Backbone and ligand atoms as CSV (ligand in chain L), in Angstrom:
chain,resi,resn,atom,element,x,y,z
A,1,MET,N,N,153.085,78.789,37.986
A,1,MET,CA,C,152.765,78.007,39.179
A,1,MET,C,C,152.487,78.938,40.354
A,2,LEU,N,N,151.446,78.606,41.115
A,2,LEU,CA,C,151.061,79.420,42.260
A,2,LEU,C,C,151.438,78.698,43.554
A,3,VAL,N,N,152.263,79.326,44.360
A,3,VAL,CA,C,152.799,78.678,45.565
A,3,VAL,C,C,152.536,79.555,46.791
A,4,ALA,N,N,151.948,78.958,47.817
A,4,ALA,CA,C,151.755,79.685,49.082
A,4,ALA,C,C,153.033,79.566,49.904
A,5,ILE,N,N,153.456,80.658,50.482
A,5,ILE,CA,C,154.654,80.619,51.340
A,5,ILE,C,C,154.347,81.377,52.622
A,6,TRP,N,N,154.584,80.709,53.734
A,6,TRP,CA,C,154.321,81.370,55.028
A,6,TRP,C,C,155.061,80.669,56.155
A,7,ALA,N,N,155.112,81.364,57.306
A,7,ALA,CA,C,155.639,80.774,58.542
A,7,ALA,C,C,154.549,80.888,59.588
A,8,GLN,N,N,154.446,79.858,60.390
A,8,GLN,CA,C,153.420,79.861,61.453
A,8,GLN,C,C,153.958,79.175,62.698
A,9,ASP,N,N,153.299,79.482,63.825
A,9,ASP,CA,C,153.675,78.770,65.042
A,9,ASP,C,C,152.793,77.545,65.203
A,10,GLU,N,N,152.851,76.918,66.371
A,10,GLU,CA,C,152.102,75.679,66.599
A,10,GLU,C,C,150.591,75.887,66.594
A,11,ASN,N,N,150.159,77.138,66.761
A,11,ASN,CA,C,148.712,77.427,66.829
A,11,ASN,C,C,148.213,78.142,65.573
A,12,ASN,N,N,148.928,78.010,64.471
A,12,ASN,CA,C,148.570,78.644,63.203
A,12,ASN,C,C,148.722,80.164,63.223
A,13,LEU,N,N,149.389,80.674,64.250
A,13,LEU,CA,C,149.602,82.131,64.311
A,13,LEU,C,C,150.594,82.572,63.239
A,14,ILE,N,N,150.265,83.686,62.554
A,14,ILE,CA,C,151.195,84.205,61.528
A,14,ILE,C,C,151.551,85.690,61.718
A,15,GLY,N,N,150.748,86.424,62.520
A,15,GLY,CA,C,151.022,87.851,62.591
A,15,GLY,C,C,150.689,88.488,63.928
A,16,LYS,N,N,151.295,89.646,64.139
A,16,LYS,CA,C,151.048,90.415,65.368
A,16,LYS,C,C,151.182,91.900,65.028
A,17,ASN,N,N,150.136,92.652,65.240
A,17,ASN,CA,C,150.162,94.110,64.973
A,17,ASN,C,C,150.666,94.432,63.562
A,18,GLY,N,N,150.234,93.623,62.594
A,18,GLY,CA,C,150.615,93.905,61.207
A,18,GLY,C,C,151.991,93.428,60.805
A,19,ARG,N,N,152.666,92.763,61.734
A,19,ARG,CA,C,154.026,92.274,61.432
A,19,ARG,C,C,154.163,90.825,61.857
A,20,LEU,N,N,155.371,90.292,61.764
A,20,LEU,CA,C,155.583,88.912,62.200
A,20,LEU,C,C,155.748,88.868,63.724
A,21,PRO,N,N,155.265,87.831,64.385
A,21,PRO,CA,C,155.383,87.748,65.833
A,21,PRO,C,C,156.775,87.354,66.304
A,22,TRP,N,N,157.651,86.956,65.417
A,22,TRP,CA,C,158.966,86.421,65.802
A,22,TRP,C,C,160.051,87.032,64.926
A,23,HIS,N,N,161.271,86.823,65.351
A,23,HIS,CA,C,162.414,87.197,64.512
A,23,HIS,C,C,163.157,85.909,64.233
A,24,LEU,N,N,163.107,85.463,62.996
A,24,LEU,CA,C,163.748,84.199,62.609
A,24,LEU,C,C,164.503,84.450,61.300
A,25,PRO,N,N,165.741,84.987,61.433
A,25,PRO,CA,C,166.466,85.407,60.233
A,25,PRO,C,C,166.687,84.293,59.208
A,26,GLU,N,N,166.831,83.048,59.663
A,26,GLU,CA,C,167.050,81.941,58.702
A,26,GLU,C,C,165.832,81.813,57.781
A,27,ASP,N,N,164.653,82.000,58.334
A,27,ASP,CA,C,163.436,81.894,57.533
A,27,ASP,C,C,163.320,83.063,56.565
A,28,LEU,N,N,163.654,84.249,57.044
A,28,LEU,CA,C,163.602,85.427,56.171
A,28,LEU,C,C,164.581,85.281,55.018
A,29,HIS,N,N,165.750,84.744,55.340
A,29,HIS,CA,C,166.795,84.555,54.336
A,29,HIS,C,C,166.294,83.577,53.251
A,30,ARG,N,N,165.678,82.494,53.697
A,30,ARG,CA,C,165.151,81.493,52.756
A,30,ARG,C,C,164.038,82.116,51.903
A,31,PHE,N,N,163.166,82.883,52.559
A,31,PHE,CA,C,162.062,83.543,51.843
A,31,PHE,C,C,162.621,84.450,50.741
A,32,LYS,N,N,163.634,85.218,51.090
A,32,LYS,CA,C,164.209,86.132,50.105
A,32,LYS,C,C,164.878,85.367,48.975
A,33,PHE,N,N,165.597,84.302,49.350
A,33,PHE,CA,C,166.300,83.506,48.340
A,33,PHE,C,C,165.314,82.863,47.357
A,34,LEU,N,N,164.267,82.255,47.905
A,34,LEU,CA,C,163.325,81.533,47.036
A,34,LEU,C,C,162.544,82.460,46.116
A,35,THR,N,N,162.170,83.610,46.645
A,35,THR,CA,C,161.260,84.477,45.881
A,35,THR,C,C,162.003,85.406,44.908
A,36,ARG,N,N,163.311,85.497,45.059
A,36,ARG,CA,C,164.103,86.357,44.179
A,36,ARG,C,C,163.877,85.979,42.709
A,37,TYR,N,N,163.703,86.966,41.878
A,37,TYR,CA,C,163.471,86.827,40.415
A,37,TYR,C,C,162.118,86.182,40.094
A,38,ASN,N,N,161.249,86.136,41.084
A,38,ASN,CA,C,159.892,85.641,40.849
A,38,ASN,C,C,158.900,86.718,41.270
A,39,THR,N,N,157.640,86.342,41.477
A,39,THR,CA,C,156.625,87.327,41.838
A,39,THR,C,C,156.072,87.038,43.232
A,40,LEU,N,N,155.863,88.115,43.985
A,40,LEU,CA,C,155.288,88.025,45.328
A,40,LEU,C,C,153.928,88.738,45.302
A,41,VAL,N,N,152.908,88.056,45.775
A,41,VAL,CA,C,151.587,88.684,45.875
A,41,VAL,C,C,151.257,88.824,47.356
A,42,MET,N,N,150.875,90.020,47.756
A,42,MET,CA,C,150.517,90.200,49.183
A,42,MET,C,C,149.331,91.141,49.332
A,43,GLY,N,N,148.647,90.976,50.469
A,43,GLY,CA,C,147.531,91.869,50.761
A,43,GLY,C,C,148.042,93.249,51.161
A,44,ARG,N,N,147.149,94.197,51.040
A,44,ARG,CA,C,147.514,95.584,51.342
A,44,ARG,C,C,148.039,95.718,52.785
A,45,LYS,N,N,147.457,94.970,53.737
A,45,LYS,CA,C,147.890,95.117,55.127
A,45,LYS,C,C,149.305,94.570,55.346
A,46,THR,N,N,149.609,93.460,54.713
A,46,THR,CA,C,150.958,92.917,54.824
A,46,THR,C,C,151.974,93.894,54.206
A,47,TYR,N,N,151.621,94.439,53.053
A,47,TYR,CA,C,152.515,95.395,52.393
A,47,TYR,C,C,152.772,96.611,53.295
A,48,GLU,N,N,151.719,97.084,53.922
A,48,GLU,CA,C,151.888,98.258,54.782
A,48,GLU,C,C,152.672,97.887,56.048
A,49,GLY,N,N,152.532,96.630,56.501
A,49,GLY,CA,C,153.314,96.162,57.654
A,49,GLY,C,C,154.807,96.153,57.344
A,50,MET,N,N,155.126,96.072,56.042
A,50,MET,CA,C,156.544,96.116,55.634
A,50,MET,C,C,156.973,97.556,55.378
A,51,GLY,N,N,156.135,98.499,55.794
A,51,GLY,CA,C,156.484,99.910,55.601
A,51,GLY,C,C,156.367,100.331,54.149
A,52,LYS,N,N,155.515,99.654,53.372
A,52,LYS,CA,C,155.328,99.935,51.939
A,52,LYS,C,C,156.669,99.874,51.202
A,53,LYS,N,N,157.525,98.940,51.641
A,53,LYS,CA,C,158.839,98.814,50.982
A,53,LYS,C,C,158.931,97.445,50.348
A,54,ALA,N,N,158.897,97.417,49.018
A,54,ALA,CA,C,158.980,96.141,48.316
A,54,ALA,C,C,160.426,95.650,48.309
A,55,LEU,N,N,160.600,94.330,48.321
A,55,LEU,CA,C,161.946,93.766,48.205
A,55,LEU,C,C,162.430,93.945,46.764
A,56,SER,N,N,163.743,94.131,46.634
A,56,SER,CA,C,164.289,94.289,45.291
A,56,SER,C,C,164.386,92.938,44.576
A,57,LYS,N,N,164.619,92.973,43.273
A,57,LYS,CA,C,164.868,91.770,42.443
A,57,LYS,C,C,163.684,90.817,42.406
A,58,ARG,N,N,162.500,91.322,42.550
A,58,ARG,CA,C,161.306,90.495,42.366
A,58,ARG,C,C,160.142,91.430,42.102
A,59,GLN,N,N,159.136,90.911,41.412
A,59,GLN,CA,C,157.939,91.719,41.156
A,59,GLN,C,C,156.996,91.573,42.337
A,60,THR,N,N,156.603,92.691,42.924
A,60,THR,CA,C,155.606,92.647,43.998
A,60,THR,C,C,154.259,93.099,43.462
A,61,ILE,N,N,153.225,92.334,43.822
A,61,ILE,CA,C,151.844,92.713,43.509
A,61,ILE,C,C,151.128,92.919,44.835
A,62,VAL,N,N,150.458,94.058,44.980
A,62,VAL,CA,C,149.678,94.323,46.190
A,62,VAL,C,C,148.203,94.256,45.832
A,63,LEU,N,N,147.465,93.505,46.628
A,63,LEU,CA,C,146.044,93.332,46.387
A,63,LEU,C,C,145.260,94.230,47.340
A,64,THR,N,N,144.387,95.043,46.769
A,64,THR,CA,C,143.519,95.927,47.559
A,64,THR,C,C,142.240,96.146,46.760
A,65,LYS,N,N,141.168,96.450,47.464
A,65,LYS,CA,C,139.918,96.789,46.736
A,65,LYS,C,C,139.912,98.272,46.386
A,66,ASP,N,N,140.879,99.007,46.905
A,66,ASP,CA,C,140.955,100.441,46.655
A,66,ASP,C,C,141.558,100.696,45.272
A,67,VAL,N,N,140.703,101.148,44.353
A,67,VAL,CA,C,141.188,101.321,42.965
A,67,VAL,C,C,142.134,102.520,42.840
A,68,ASN,N,N,142.164,103.357,43.852
A,68,ASN,CA,C,143.065,104.514,43.804
A,68,ASN,C,C,144.285,104.329,44.711
A,69,TYR,N,N,144.542,103.091,45.106
A,69,TYR,CA,C,145.622,102.852,46.094
A,69,TYR,C,C,146.978,103.313,45.579
A,70,ASN,N,N,147.682,104.052,46.406
A,70,ASN,CA,C,149.013,104.525,46.063
A,70,ASN,C,C,150.045,103.675,46.814
A,71,SER,N,N,150.752,102.833,46.060
A,71,SER,CA,C,151.711,101.919,46.712
A,71,SER,C,C,152.987,102.646,47.126
A,72,CYS,N,N,153.161,103.899,46.647
A,72,CYS,CA,C,154.371,104.682,46.923
A,72,CYS,C,C,155.616,104.043,46.324
A,73,ASP,N,N,155.446,103.148,45.361
A,73,ASP,CA,C,156.605,102.498,44.737
A,73,ASP,C,C,156.209,102.161,43.300
A,74,GLN,N,N,156.885,102.785,42.365
A,74,GLN,CA,C,156.462,102.621,40.961
A,74,GLN,C,C,156.720,101.201,40.426
A,75,ASN,N,N,157.535,100.422,41.141
A,75,ASN,CA,C,157.796,99.049,40.704
A,75,ASN,C,C,156.767,98.047,41.212
A,76,VAL,N,N,155.900,98.502,42.084
A,76,VAL,CA,C,154.864,97.605,42.638
A,76,VAL,C,C,153.621,97.672,41.750
A,77,LEU,N,N,153.068,96.499,41.448
A,77,LEU,CA,C,151.811,96.459,40.704
A,77,LEU,C,C,150.673,96.362,41.702
A,78,VAL,N,N,149.661,97.208,41.547
A,78,VAL,CA,C,148.481,97.136,42.401
A,78,VAL,C,C,147.381,96.441,41.626
A,79,MET,N,N,146.763,95.425,42.219
A,79,MET,CA,C,145.658,94.734,41.569
A,79,MET,C,C,144.458,94.728,42.505
A,80,ASN,N,N,143.262,94.710,41.913
A,80,ASN,CA,C,142.034,94.852,42.697
A,80,ASN,C,C,141.168,93.610,42.757
A,81,SER,N,N,141.652,92.504,42.166
A,81,SER,CA,C,140.837,91.287,42.226
A,81,SER,C,C,141.720,90.047,42.118
A,82,VAL,N,N,141.187,88.957,42.641
A,82,VAL,CA,C,141.866,87.658,42.546
A,82,VAL,C,C,142.033,87.283,41.060
A,83,GLU,N,N,141.007,87.537,40.290
A,83,GLU,CA,C,141.026,87.179,38.859
A,83,GLU,C,C,142.195,87.831,38.131
A,84,LYS,N,N,142.491,89.088,38.485
A,84,LYS,CA,C,143.612,89.778,37.830
A,84,LYS,C,C,144.930,89.070,38.154
A,85,VAL,N,N,145.052,88.641,39.405
A,85,VAL,CA,C,146.290,87.952,39.812
A,85,VAL,C,C,146.390,86.605,39.077
A,86,LEU,N,N,145.279,85.901,38.977
A,86,LEU,CA,C,145.295,84.593,38.296
A,86,LEU,C,C,145.646,84.759,36.817
A,87,LYS,N,N,145.134,85.822,36.232
A,87,LYS,CA,C,145.446,86.099,34.819
A,87,LYS,C,C,146.943,86.395,34.671
A,88,TYR,N,N,147.478,87.182,35.583
A,88,TYR,CA,C,148.912,87.492,35.586
A,88,TYR,C,C,149.715,86.192,35.717
A,89,ALA,N,N,149.270,85.319,36.659
A,89,ALA,CA,C,150.018,84.077,36.926
A,89,ALA,C,C,150.051,83.172,35.699
A,90,LYS,N,N,148.975,83.217,34.908
A,90,LYS,CA,C,148.914,82.363,33.712
A,90,LYS,C,C,149.937,82.765,32.658
A,91,GLN,N,N,150.301,84.045,32.655
A,91,GLN,CA,C,151.175,84.496,31.573
A,91,GLN,C,C,152.647,84.680,32.013
A,92,VAL,N,N,152.988,84.260,33.255
A,92,VAL,CA,C,154.410,84.377,33.607
A,92,VAL,C,C,155.190,83.288,32.858
A,93,GLU,N,N,156.455,83.589,32.662
A,93,GLU,CA,C,157.348,82.654,31.951
A,93,GLU,C,C,157.341,81.271,32.588
A,94,ASP,N,N,157.537,80.249,31.763
A,94,ASP,CA,C,157.670,78.887,32.297
A,94,ASP,C,C,158.792,78.842,33.326
A,95,GLY,N,N,158.570,78.142,34.422
A,95,GLY,CA,C,159.615,78.023,35.443
A,95,GLY,C,C,159.575,79.115,36.488
A,96,LYS,N,N,158.847,80.186,36.187
A,96,LYS,CA,C,158.738,81.280,37.159
A,96,LYS,C,C,157.570,81.011,38.098
A,97,ILE,N,N,157.706,81.465,39.330
A,97,ILE,CA,C,156.701,81.148,40.341
A,97,ILE,C,C,156.042,82.420,40.863
A,98,VAL,N,N,154.734,82.345,41.025
A,98,VAL,CA,C,153.999,83.426,41.676
A,98,VAL,C,C,153.751,82.965,43.125
A,99,TYR,N,N,154.443,83.611,44.044
A,99,TYR,CA,C,154.322,83.244,45.461
A,99,TYR,C,C,153.224,84.090,46.100
A,100,ILE,N,N,152.295,83.404,46.734
A,100,ILE,CA,C,151.262,84.103,47.509
A,100,ILE,C,C,151.803,84.217,48.935
A,101,ALA,N,N,152.056,85.459,49.332
A,101,ALA,CA,C,152.853,85.690,50.543
A,101,ALA,C,C,152.034,86.348,51.673
A,102,GLY,N,N,150.726,86.121,51.673
A,102,GLY,CA,C,149.901,86.523,52.815
A,102,GLY,C,C,149.315,87.913,52.699
A,103,GLY,N,N,148.638,88.343,53.775
A,103,GLY,CA,C,148.449,87.602,55.012
A,103,GLY,C,C,147.228,86.688,55.008
A,104,ALA,N,N,146.611,86.622,56.162
A,104,ALA,CA,C,145.568,85.646,56.422
A,104,ALA,C,C,144.463,85.664,55.349
A,105,HIS,N,N,143.977,86.837,55.006
A,105,HIS,CA,C,142.882,86.932,54.022
A,105,HIS,C,C,143.315,86.419,52.657
A,106,ILE,N,N,144.530,86.757,52.328
A,106,ILE,CA,C,145.015,86.431,50.982
A,106,ILE,C,C,145.237,84.921,50.848
A,107,TYR,N,N,145.768,84.271,51.892
A,107,TYR,CA,C,145.937,82.813,51.826
A,107,TYR,C,C,144.590,82.143,51.616
A,108,LYS,N,N,143.564,82.663,52.288
A,108,LYS,CA,C,142.248,82.023,52.204
A,108,LYS,C,C,141.672,82.158,50.785
A,109,ILE,N,N,141.746,83.324,50.203
A,109,ILE,CA,C,141.073,83.488,48.909
A,109,ILE,C,C,141.810,82.773,47.776
A,110,PHE,N,N,143.105,82.479,47.978
A,110,PHE,CA,C,143.828,81.760,46.919
A,110,PHE,C,C,143.907,80.257,47.163
A,111,GLU,N,N,143.324,79.795,48.264
A,111,GLU,CA,C,143.437,78.375,48.605
A,111,GLU,C,C,143.092,77.423,47.441
A,112,PRO,N,N,142.022,77.674,46.680
A,112,PRO,CA,C,141.689,76.704,45.610
A,112,PRO,C,C,142.723,76.637,44.491
A,113,TYR,N,N,143.625,77.602,44.441
A,113,TYR,CA,C,144.508,77.704,43.277
A,113,TYR,C,C,145.956,77.305,43.550
A,114,PHE,N,N,146.295,76.980,44.798
A,114,PHE,CA,C,147.695,76.677,45.097
A,114,PHE,C,C,148.119,75.348,44.464
A,115,ASP,N,N,149.283,75.367,43.812
A,115,ASP,CA,C,149.899,74.134,43.311
A,115,ASP,C,C,150.784,73.515,44.392
A,116,ARG,N,N,151.404,74.386,45.188
A,116,ARG,CA,C,152.317,73.944,46.255
A,116,ARG,C,C,152.158,74.823,47.472
A,117,LEU,N,N,152.604,74.272,48.606
A,117,LEU,CA,C,152.624,75.044,49.853
A,117,LEU,C,C,154.025,74.949,50.426
A,118,LEU,N,N,154.576,76.066,50.841
A,118,LEU,CA,C,155.859,76.080,51.536
A,118,LEU,C,C,155.609,76.654,52.921
A,119,ARG,N,N,155.589,75.789,53.893
A,119,ARG,CA,C,155.243,76.215,55.256
A,119,ARG,C,C,156.453,76.079,56.167
A,120,THR,N,N,156.753,77.145,56.888
A,120,THR,CA,C,157.750,77.070,57.963
A,120,THR,C,C,156.973,76.872,59.258
A,121,LEU,N,N,157.185,75.744,59.903
A,121,LEU,CA,C,156.453,75.441,61.127
A,121,LEU,C,C,157.382,75.637,62.314
A,122,ILE,N,N,157.035,76.599,63.149
A,122,ILE,CA,C,157.880,76.920,64.307
A,122,ILE,C,C,157.261,76.265,65.538
A,123,HIS,N,N,158.044,75.448,66.204
A,123,HIS,CA,C,157.511,74.714,67.360
A,123,HIS,C,C,157.587,75.581,68.608
A,124,TYR,N,N,156.700,76.537,68.642
A,124,TYR,CA,C,156.657,77.493,69.751
A,124,TYR,C,C,155.276,78.124,69.723
A,125,SER,N,N,154.907,78.719,70.846
A,125,SER,CA,C,153.596,79.355,70.960
A,125,SER,C,C,153.801,80.850,71.205
A,126,PHE,N,N,153.515,81.666,70.199
A,126,PHE,CA,C,153.712,83.117,70.308
A,126,PHE,C,C,152.361,83.801,70.593
A,127,ILE,N,N,152.450,85.083,70.857
A,127,ILE,CA,C,151.226,85.875,71.036
A,127,ILE,C,C,151.052,86.745,69.792
A,128,GLY,N,N,149.801,86.847,69.314
A,128,GLY,CA,C,149.573,87.664,68.112
A,128,GLY,C,C,148.101,87.766,67.795
A,129,ASP,N,N,147.799,88.163,66.559
A,129,ASP,CA,C,146.396,88.428,66.237
A,129,ASP,C,C,145.989,88.001,64.824
A,130,ALA,N,N,146.906,87.439,64.066
A,130,ALA,CA,C,146.528,86.998,62.696
A,130,ALA,C,C,146.892,85.513,62.565
A,131,TYR,N,N,145.969,84.743,62.036
A,131,TYR,CA,C,146.150,83.287,61.970
A,131,TYR,C,C,146.044,82.781,60.530
A,132,PHE,N,N,146.806,81.755,60.238
A,132,PHE,CA,C,146.630,81.081,58.949
A,132,PHE,C,C,145.214,80.514,58.946
A,133,PRO,N,N,144.491,80.659,57.819
A,133,PRO,CA,C,143.079,80.269,57.821
A,133,PRO,C,C,142.876,78.759,57.937
A,134,VAL,N,N,141.677,78.374,58.305
A,134,VAL,CA,C,141.297,76.965,58.276
A,134,VAL,C,C,141.520,76.504,56.834
A,135,PHE,N,N,142.189,75.389,56.684
A,135,PHE,CA,C,142.730,75.030,55.375
A,135,PHE,C,C,142.557,73.530,55.158
A,136,ASP,N,N,142.195,73.125,53.955
A,136,ASP,CA,C,141.992,71.704,53.663
A,136,ASP,C,C,143.296,71.077,53.158
A,137,TYR,N,N,144.083,70.554,54.102
A,137,TYR,CA,C,145.368,69.954,53.715
A,137,TYR,C,C,145.189,68.622,52.994
A,138,SER,N,N,143.978,68.071,53.017
A,138,SER,CA,C,143.784,66.745,52.402
A,138,SER,C,C,143.987,66.828,50.882
A,139,ALA,N,N,143.908,68.023,50.337
A,139,ALA,CA,C,144.137,68.183,48.903
A,139,ALA,C,C,145.636,68.145,48.570
A,140,PHE,N,N,146.483,68.130,49.617
A,140,PHE,CA,C,147.932,68.213,49.418
A,140,PHE,C,C,148.653,67.036,50.069
A,141,LYS,N,N,149.852,66.772,49.548
A,141,LYS,CA,C,150.683,65.717,50.126
A,141,LYS,C,C,152.008,66.338,50.548
A,142,LYS,N,N,152.443,66.030,51.795
A,142,LYS,CA,C,153.723,66.572,52.228
A,142,LYS,C,C,154.835,65.742,51.592
A,143,VAL,N,N,155.733,66.399,50.871
A,143,VAL,CA,C,156.784,65.663,50.168
A,143,VAL,C,C,158.170,65.913,50.735
A,144,LYS,N,N,158.283,66.934,51.615
A,144,LYS,CA,C,159.607,67.232,52.149
A,144,LYS,C,C,159.507,67.936,53.490
A,145,THR,N,N,160.395,67.554,54.405
A,145,THR,CA,C,160.532,68.272,55.679
A,145,THR,C,C,162.012,68.468,55.923
A,146,GLN,N,N,162.396,69.712,56.132
A,146,GLN,CA,C,163.801,70.000,56.363
A,146,GLN,C,C,163.925,70.758,57.686
A,147,VAL,N,N,164.689,70.211,58.586
A,147,VAL,CA,C,164.845,70.856,59.904
A,147,VAL,C,C,165.667,72.127,59.756
A,148,GLY,N,N,165.190,73.196,60.397
A,148,GLY,CA,C,165.897,74.470,60.305
A,148,GLY,C,C,167.051,74.567,61.292
A,149,ILE,N,N,168.016,75.390,60.947
A,149,ILE,CA,C,169.195,75.580,61.819
A,149,ILE,C,C,168.779,76.337,63.080
A,150,LYS,N,N,169.166,75.807,64.227
A,150,LYS,CA,C,168.878,76.475,65.497
A,150,LYS,C,C,170.183,77.032,66.061
A,151,ASN,N,N,170.189,78.306,66.396
A,151,ASN,CA,C,171.397,78.915,66.973
A,151,ASN,C,C,170.984,80.169,67.769
A,152,ASP,N,N,171.946,80.962,68.173
A,152,ASP,CA,C,171.636,82.148,69.004
A,152,ASP,C,C,170.634,83.073,68.338
A,153,LYS,N,N,170.784,83.228,67.029
A,153,LYS,CA,C,169.918,84.165,66.305
A,153,LYS,C,C,168.592,83.549,65.884
A,154,ASN,N,N,168.538,82.228,65.886
A,154,ASN,CA,C,167.320,81.505,65.495
A,154,ASN,C,C,167.001,80.494,66.602
A,155,PRO,N,N,166.493,81.008,67.726
A,155,PRO,CA,C,166.475,80.187,68.937
A,155,PRO,C,C,165.255,79.265,69.075
A,156,TYR,N,N,164.696,78.826,67.956
A,156,TYR,CA,C,163.511,77.965,68.028
A,156,TYR,C,C,163.772,76.667,67.249
A,157,ASP,N,N,162.972,75.647,67.593
A,157,ASP,CA,C,162.920,74.460,66.731
A,157,ASP,C,C,161.923,74.788,65.613
A,158,TYR,N,N,162.287,74.530,64.406
A,158,TYR,CA,C,161.381,74.826,63.291
A,158,TYR,C,C,161.773,73.968,62.102
A,159,GLU,N,N,160.839,73.830,61.160
A,159,GLU,CA,C,161.157,73.065,59.963
A,159,GLU,C,C,160.488,73.677,58.731
A,160,PHE,N,N,161.102,73.431,57.611
A,160,PHE,CA,C,160.564,73.879,56.319
A,160,PHE,C,C,159.851,72.692,55.692
A,161,GLU,N,N,158.590,72.880,55.385
A,161,GLU,CA,C,157.805,71.780,54.811
A,161,GLU,C,C,157.347,72.151,53.401
A,162,THR,N,N,157.318,71.135,52.540
A,162,THR,CA,C,156.816,71.329,51.174
A,162,THR,C,C,155.664,70.382,50.944
A,163,PHE,N,N,154.536,70.932,50.480
A,163,PHE,CA,C,153.367,70.123,50.124
A,163,PHE,C,C,153.069,70.347,48.648
A,164,ILE,N,N,152.678,69.280,47.956
A,164,ILE,CA,C,152.214,69.470,46.574
A,164,ILE,C,C,150.763,69.028,46.445
A,165,ARG,N,N,150.047,69.666,45.544
A,165,ARG,CA,C,148.630,69.310,45.371
A,165,ARG,C,C,148.550,67.906,44.775
A,166,GLN,N,N,147.666,67.098,45.330
A,166,GLN,CA,C,147.474,65.741,44.826
A,166,GLN,C,C,146.410,65.798,43.735
A,167,ASP,N,N,146.615,65.091,42.648
A,167,ASP,CA,C,145.618,65.095,41.563
A,167,ASP,C,C,144.533,64.067,41.817
L,1,LIG,N1,N,153.867,84.554,59.012
L,1,LIG,C1,C,153.805,84.805,57.706
L,1,LIG,O1,O,154.367,84.077,56.892
L,1,LIG,C2,C,153.058,86.004,57.220
L,1,LIG,C3,C,153.019,86.304,55.855
L,1,LIG,C4,C,152.301,87.437,55.446
L,1,LIG,C5,C,151.648,88.218,56.385
L,1,LIG,N2,N,151.702,87.880,57.681
L,1,LIG,C6,C,151.000,88.679,58.699
L,1,LIG,O2,O,149.590,88.670,58.420
L,1,LIG,C7,C,149.045,89.880,58.955
L,1,LIG,C8,C,148.209,90.572,57.902
L,1,LIG,O3,O,147.183,89.710,57.449
L,1,LIG,P1,P,145.693,90.272,57.199
L,1,LIG,O4,O,144.831,89.111,56.859
L,1,LIG,O5,O,145.302,91.158,58.335
L,1,LIG,O6,O,145.856,91.233,55.966
L,1,LIG,P2,P,146.329,90.939,54.438
L,1,LIG,O7,O,145.808,89.607,54.003
L,1,LIG,O8,O,147.779,91.198,54.314
L,1,LIG,O9,O,145.592,92.103,53.664
L,1,LIG,C9,C,144.199,92.174,53.670
L,1,LIG,C10,C,143.785,93.181,52.624
L,1,LIG,O10,O,143.930,92.612,51.322
L,1,LIG,C11,C,142.961,93.212,50.460
L,1,LIG,N3,N,142.100,92.163,49.927
L,1,LIG,C12,C,141.629,91.062,50.544
L,1,LIG,N4,N,140.822,90.353,49.725
L,1,LIG,C13,C,140.798,91.005,48.547
L,1,LIG,C14,C,140.162,90.777,47.301
L,1,LIG,N5,N,139.371,89.711,47.108
L,1,LIG,N6,N,140.359,91.657,46.322
L,1,LIG,C15,C,141.145,92.758,46.500
L,1,LIG,N7,N,141.783,93.021,47.668
L,1,LIG,C16,C,141.607,92.172,48.671
L,1,LIG,C17,C,142.142,94.168,51.315
L,1,LIG,O11,O,142.761,95.443,51.204
L,1,LIG,P3,P,141.905,96.807,51.286
L,1,LIG,O12,O,141.378,96.858,52.697
L,1,LIG,O13,O,142.886,97.863,50.973
L,1,LIG,O14,O,140.810,96.674,50.244
L,1,LIG,C18,C,142.321,93.599,52.703
L,1,LIG,O15,O,142.095,94.530,53.734
L,1,LIG,C19,C,150.228,90.734,59.396
L,1,LIG,O16,O,150.418,90.598,60.809
L,1,LIG,C20,C,151.405,90.122,58.670
L,1,LIG,O17,O,152.638,90.334,59.309
L,1,LIG,C21,C,152.394,86.806,58.118
């Protein structure tokens, strides 16, 4: 199963200077929890924004057109085409999820293939430079909205939304 996972503000903003525009530990915690023991696919720029450091306990795939790309991590798989990722996704064990984890370019090119969307919607307007792409939500149905915990460390109103593709 191919699942898009991302956080955005009210204006579809997702990034700033190669990183996230906000600090929202509850969302990061959820991201880590959900993706653990599954696969994360990300664009080369997102990977480099993380300092080329893959999270443990999950398979990371980095997408780049550079066939000689050095991920600096022997546990990271480098792939050079969408087709390679789709082929990989077809052969993962039943019940395992391939999460498409951004950034903007990567969400756009995988849009036709998503089975589910996991969106964290932050009700705030941040400053940044990377946006979630124009997206056809009519192909999906929102099936769940869960309000996120707001506290000193997570000082925004936000919610976790789940969409599934409608047949
Ligand atoms: N809020 C969130 O949930 C979230 C999640 C992830 C990322 N982000 C943010 O998004 C921003 C980065 O997004 P971005 O769009 O600039 O970069 P990106 O999507 O992370 O990476 C783009 C790169 O992916 C590679 N690529 C794209 N299409 C490809 C294809 N068809 N085949 C092979 N490789 C391909 C290219 O690498 P090469 O140039 O090496 O060929 C391209 O430059 C950062 O600010 C990051 O923090 C936010």
